[in-house]
DRENDO-251841 format. One record per residue (C-alpha): z, x, y; residue in one letter. Coordinates in steps of 0.02 Angstrom, whole numbers, plus 50000, padded with zeros to 5 digits. Layout:
% DRENDO-251841
+-------+-------+-------+------+
|    pz |    px |    py | type |
+-------+-------+-------+------+
|     Z |     X |     Y |    A |
...
+-------+-------+-------+------+
% end
This chain:
% DRENDO-251841
+-------+-------+-------+------+
|    pz |    px |    py | type |
+-------+-------+-------+------+
| 49774 | 48301 | 48715 |    M |
| 49699 | 48434 | 48605 |    L |
| 49552 | 48456 | 48721 |    L |
| 49668 | 48466 | 48873 |    G |
| 49776 | 48593 | 48784 |    S |
| 49624 | 48698 | 48744 |    M |
| 49564 | 48693 | 48924 |    Y |
| 49738 | 48744 | 48985 |    A |
| 49741 | 48887 | 48862 |    G |
| 49570 | 48946 | 48917 |    M |
| 49623 | 48938 | 49099 |    A |
| 49783 | 49037 | 49086 |    F |
| 49715 | 49160 | 48958 |    A |
| 49589 | 49215 | 49088 |    N |
| 49702 | 49223 | 49239 |    S |
| 49875 | 49286 | 49279 |    P |
| 50006 | 49153 | 49250 |    V |
| 50134 | 49227 | 49368 |    G |
| 50315 | 49271 | 49364 |    A |
| 50376 | 49113 | 49278 |    V |
| 50277 | 49147 | 49120 |    H |
| 50300 | 49335 | 49131 |    A |
| 50489 | 49309 | 49127 |    L |
| 50478 | 49170 | 48997 |    A |
| 50395 | 49283 | 48868 |    Y |
| 50538 | 49408 | 48846 |    P |
| 50669 | 49270 | 48863 |    I |
| 50585 | 49176 | 48722 |    G |
| 50544 | 49319 | 48608 |    S |
| 50702 | 49422 | 48623 |    H |
| 50831 | 49286 | 48648 |    F |
| 50754 | 49151 | 48536 |    K |
| 50735 | 49024 | 48676 |    V |
| 50590 | 48900 | 48664 |    S |
| 50445 | 48935 | 48781 |    H |
| 50466 | 48772 | 48876 |    G |
| 50651 | 48802 | 48905 |    L |
| 50625 | 48984 | 48953 |    S |
| 50498 | 48930 | 49085 |    N |
| 50615 | 48796 | 49148 |    S |
| 50760 | 48918 | 49165 |    L |
| 50667 | 49026 | 49290 |    V |
| 50549 | 48902 | 49374 |    L |
| 50651 | 48846 | 49524 |    S |
| 50710 | 49022 | 49561 |    R |
| 50532 | 49089 | 49559 |    I |
| 50475 | 48945 | 49669 |    L |
| 50613 | 48992 | 49793 |    E |
| 50562 | 49174 | 49787 |    F |
| 50378 | 49131 | 49818 |    N |
| 50412 | 48997 | 49950 |    A |
| 50403 | 49111 | 50103 |    P |
| 50222 | 49153 | 50063 |    V |
| 50172 | 48996 | 49966 |    A |
| 50250 | 48854 | 50067 |    A |
| 50080 | 48787 | 50121 |    K |
| 50014 | 48779 | 49943 |    E |
| 50177 | 48709 | 49875 |    Y |
| 50179 | 48576 | 50011 |    A |
| 50004 | 48524 | 49959 |    E |
| 50052 | 48494 | 49777 |    I |
| 50225 | 48421 | 49812 |    A |
| 50168 | 48241 | 49838 |    P |
| 50064 | 48248 | 49679 |    C |
| 50224 | 48273 | 49580 |    M |
| 50343 | 48175 | 49689 |    F |
| 50253 | 48049 | 49802 |    P |
| 50420 | 47998 | 49879 |    E |
| 50443 | 48168 | 49964 |    I |
| 50448 | 48138 | 50150 |    E |
| 50323 | 48223 | 50264 |    R |
| 50374 | 48369 | 50372 |    G |
| 50327 | 48548 | 50402 |    T |
| 50258 | 48645 | 50254 |    D |
| 50424 | 48736 | 50238 |    A |
| 50523 | 48572 | 50240 |    E |
| 50412 | 48490 | 50110 |    V |
| 50416 | 48647 | 50005 |    C |
| 50606 | 48653 | 50009 |    D |
| 50620 | 48469 | 49962 |    R |
| 50494 | 48494 | 49821 |    W |
| 50589 | 48641 | 49748 |    I |
| 50750 | 48541 | 49755 |    E |
| 50664 | 48394 | 49665 |    K |
| 50602 | 48513 | 49529 |    V |
| 50780 | 48580 | 49509 |    R |
| 50853 | 48404 | 49508 |    Q |
| 50729 | 48348 | 49376 |    M |
| 50795 | 48482 | 49259 |    G |
| 50973 | 48428 | 49291 |    I |
| 50932 | 48245 | 49261 |    E |
| 50845 | 48291 | 49098 |    L |
| 51001 | 48389 | 49049 |    E |
| 50903 | 48551 | 49029 |    I |
| 51009 | 48709 | 49038 |    P |
| 51001 | 48780 | 49214 |    Q |
| 51062 | 48958 | 49197 |    R |
| 51014 | 49103 | 49086 |    L |
| 51196 | 49115 | 49036 |    S |
| 51182 | 48938 | 48966 |    D |
| 51071 | 49010 | 48829 |    V |
| 51175 | 49166 | 48798 |    G |
| 51087 | 49288 | 48914 |    I |
| 51205 | 49407 | 49002 |    K |
| 51187 | 49495 | 49168 |    E |
| 51171 | 49657 | 49071 |    S |
| 51010 | 49588 | 48992 |    D |
| 50922 | 49562 | 49159 |    L |
| 50851 | 49738 | 49178 |    D |
| 50775 | 49726 | 49004 |    F |
| 50699 | 49555 | 49043 |    I |
| 50628 | 49620 | 49208 |    A |
| 50553 | 49774 | 49125 |    A |
| 50473 | 49669 | 48988 |    E |
| 50407 | 49543 | 49114 |    A |
| 50320 | 49684 | 49209 |    M |
| 50215 | 49715 | 49053 |    K |
| 50134 | 49546 | 49079 |    Q |
+-------+-------+-------+------+
% end
């Protein structure tokens, strides 16, 4: 596990980690939300945002996470995958909304501005 963790750290330290992590950093540091939870809070929304240009790639990885996802067009598989990711968070009883961890709509501009620094 330690070796895998090190490899993961080396990989994302040398490449952009995208909007999920960029948003997770200010959520975690300014609102005292754990890094895992802050990533989870924004993951499905970012997947939805990226889906129009990433459906093919998402459809390729979908069966790796959820082998039971039925075949279909890339967009169909992508949509089902995003829903399964969202449902997994619900089943694990992970907060689903920023407001669930005390973040207000008035905080969103600050979070966005801080995320852009990533």
